[in-house]
N, C-alpha and C positions, 0 to 999 in steps of 0.2 A: 073297729071299735072307737069309741073313743072315751076322753076324758071329761070329768065335768069341767062347765062353768071356764074361766080361763085359764084351767090348769094345762089343758093341752098344748094353749100359743105359748106358755111360759117353758114349757118343756122344750115343746119345741125350738125356742130361744136358745135355749141353754144347750140342745144339741150343736145346733147351729154352730156355737163359739167354740165348743171341744170341738166339732171337724176341723175348722178352720186351721185351731191350735197344733192339730195332729195331721193336716194337710189330707181329709177325707171329703167326699164330695156328700155332702146331706139331701141333695135334690132329688126328690121323690120319696121320701122317705117315710116308710109305712108303718105306722103304728102296730104291734104286734099283742104287747100284752102291759098291765098295768098292775103291781102288786106292789111284793116286798121293793121290785126293780121296776123299770119302766124299761121295754123293749123296744127297739126299730131295726127293721129290717129296712137296709141300705141297698144301691147297687153292687155288683161284684161279688154277692153272697157274703155283704158283710154284716152283722146283728150291734148294734149298738145297744149297752147295758147300761141305765144310768141308777145309782143308789139314791140313796136317801140320804139325807146331810149326814154328815158325820162318820163315814163308811169308807176312808181314804185310804187307812192301812187295813182293812178287810179287804177290798179291792186291789191293793197290790199284794198282797198274800195269793187271792184268788190268781193274778194273772202269772205270778211265779210259780204256784203250784201246776199250774196247766202246761206251762213250759217245761217242769222239771218231770212230769208224767209223760211228757210228749217224748221225751229222751230218753225215758226209760220204755217206751212202747206200748205205754198202758193208754186203751180207749179212750178217750176223755174228751171234754168240750177243750177246740183249740183257740187260742188267744191270737190275734192277727199279729203275721211277723213283721221285725222292721218298722215297729211302731210304737215312740215310747208313751207308755201306758202307767198306770191310769191318767187322766186329765182333770184337774178339779176347777169346777167352775160352780160357785155361789155355792161353797162346802157340799158341793155333790160329786162322788167319781163318776168319769165316763169311761168305761173300757169298750175295747171291739176286737169281737170274735168271728172265726168261720162258719157260717150258718152249717146245721146239720141238714143231711139229706131227710126223706121222711121218713119219718117214725112213730114209735108205740111206747106208751109205758111199759119199763121193763117187766117180768113175770119173778116171782121170789127165788125160783132158780137161778134169773140172770144177776138177781142181786147178789145174791151168795156168791157166785164164781168173780164179779166183780169186786168184792169186799174182800176175798181171800186171796185175791192176785194184791189188792191195795197196802193190806195188813203187812204181805209179807215183805214189802219192800222196805228197805233201808232209809230212817229219814234221810232227807236233803240236808245237804252239809254247806251249800253254797248262801243259803240264805236261812232266816229266822220264821219256822213254820207257827212256833210258838205252842201253847198247852191249850187242850180243851177246855173250854169255859160252858157248862151247859145250862148257865144262867144266863147268857149275854143277852142284853135288852130287855129282858123281860120286866123291870124294874120302869122302862121308858114305856113299854107295851101299855101295863097297868097305868099309867099316867094318861096315856092316849083315850083309855076306854073313858071317853065322858058319856056315853049313853048310860051306863051303869052308874046305878046310886054309889055314895059315899061310902055305905056301909059295905058292899059287895067289894069296893076296891082295897076298901082296909083289909077286909078278909083275905084277898088275896095277897096282899103285902106283907100280912102273916104269914101264910100259906107257903109263900116266898123265902120266908127266913126260917122259917122249918126246914125244909128242903135242903138249902144252904147247910143246916145245921147237922142232917144226916149223908150229906155229899160228904163231908169232911172225913167221915168215920167209911167210906165205902170200902167193904171188904176185898180182899185181896182177891184177884180173876187171874185172865190172861195175861201172857205180858204184854206190857204196852206196846203202840206202833202208830204209824199214822193215819190216822181215822180221817172218815172222810165227814162225819159232824153233823149230815144231816140224810142220812144213806134211807130214804123211802123208794118205792116203784114211781112214783115219779120223776126222781133227779139220776135215775137208772134207766135210760133207753137203750132197745131197739130198733137199729135202723133197718132199715130196705137192704142196704148190703151187706149185712149178717154181722154187723156189729153189736157189740154191747157196750156202752159208752155214759162214763161220769159226768151228769151234771152241776151247776151249783158249787163250785169247790171255794167259795167263802169262807167256811167254817173247818176246811181242814187243818189238822192241827194233832198234835201229840196227846195219847189219851189212851182210856182203855178199849181196848175194840168191842166189848161188849155194849160201848155206848151205840154205836152201830147195828150189831145187830140185835137190840131192843126194839129198834122200828118199825122191824119184821114182827117181831111176837106182838106188839102192840096192833098193829094191822091187822093182824087176827083174832085176838082174844079181848082187845079192848073195841076194835071199833067194826069187827066182824066182816072187814074189806076182803079177808081174801080166804079159801077154805083151812081146814087145818092138814087136809094132805097136802096143800101147798106149803106149809111150814114144815111139816115133814120134810118132803124136797129139799126146801131153804136149809133143814139139820144137815139134811144127811151129804147134801153137797159143801157145804163152808165144814162141816166136821165137829160141831159146838151147838149145844143147847142152850143158850141165853136163862130160858127160864127153869132151868135146874138150878142154877148160882146164885149164891146167897144175896146178891147185891141186885137181883133181878127187878124186885118189888119197890125199891129204891130208884132206878133209871126207868122203870116204867113210871111212876108218879111224875117224875120231871118231865118225860117225854109227853105226858097227858097234860102236863099245867102249860107247856109251852104251846099243845094246839089251842087251850084255852084263851091265853093269853094273846095268839094269833089273831083269832076272832073276834075276843075285847076290842083290838086296837082297828081292827076292819070296819067295826060298828061305828065305833068312834069317827071312821072316816066316812064311811056311809051307812045311814041308820038300818038300810032293807038287811043288814047282818046282824041287827039285836038280837032278832029272838034265837037266834042257831048261838050267840055268847050266851043269853040267859040260860038256854038249853045246857049248853057244855059246862058250867059253873055249876047246877043244879047237879048235873051228874058227878062231878067232883063231891061236890057236898053230899052225896047219899040221898039224894032226894029223888031220882029216877032209878031205881033199882041196879042189880049188880050186872057188870059187864056180859056180855058186848052190848055198847050204845050206838044207836044210830043218830051219827053225826055227818053234816051236809057241807059239802067241801067250800072254802070260803076263799074265794081269788080276787 
């Protein structure tokens, strides 16, 4: 894959600087993915991950979480050992990881098993994992949604304010725990060697475990991406049905809004995603009928 215009030249320059500082060879770097983060495959089974500007704290936390999970023998993506990371270049955080063997998206059952194990862990004591912020970067994403009319972005800002007010009165639920923060089936993968591995640990924090559980409920009841039978297996394996909790609709609405904001930001960076952003926003505003809605993945 390639990045548009001079973007790939610039991101490769940034990678070379970071690798030089870390003592890692960038020669032959292969672009793997460009989205919220940019990933390169390097020699020796190493993956370099380059964040957006201003994400140093999140990247440092992700590395700490990965090493903490490894110490507790919880299968998760592994930060490269013996490297002082993240490295900051031009405001971006660069981290290095062990490449996974061939893998696929996790099943609902595998997500349940991974989350139950994560939620049972005692919080880390050697670093500050932070508290969950369900609204992290949403204002920034709305600002970047430049293909949407200002009236739509004003509606989104008002909707965000309303969600914040609702979240301030979150009903009591399960005991707080370490949560993944973005636990959908793409961030839990099954590898060919039989492991179920957690990915994208940058939002791990302390918070209500229901935040993790609601992602799978959204996958079935909002998006129709998995079956009701899949969800029943998820509930049976984890041992709790978040849809029966008084706070479910609140967290569902926040999750859905995050998906809308992600598409709106992507459209601002690549207009090919504009129609998808408009569709998602219309669904949220009640203009496309009841759930489930048919949304196309934005990458």
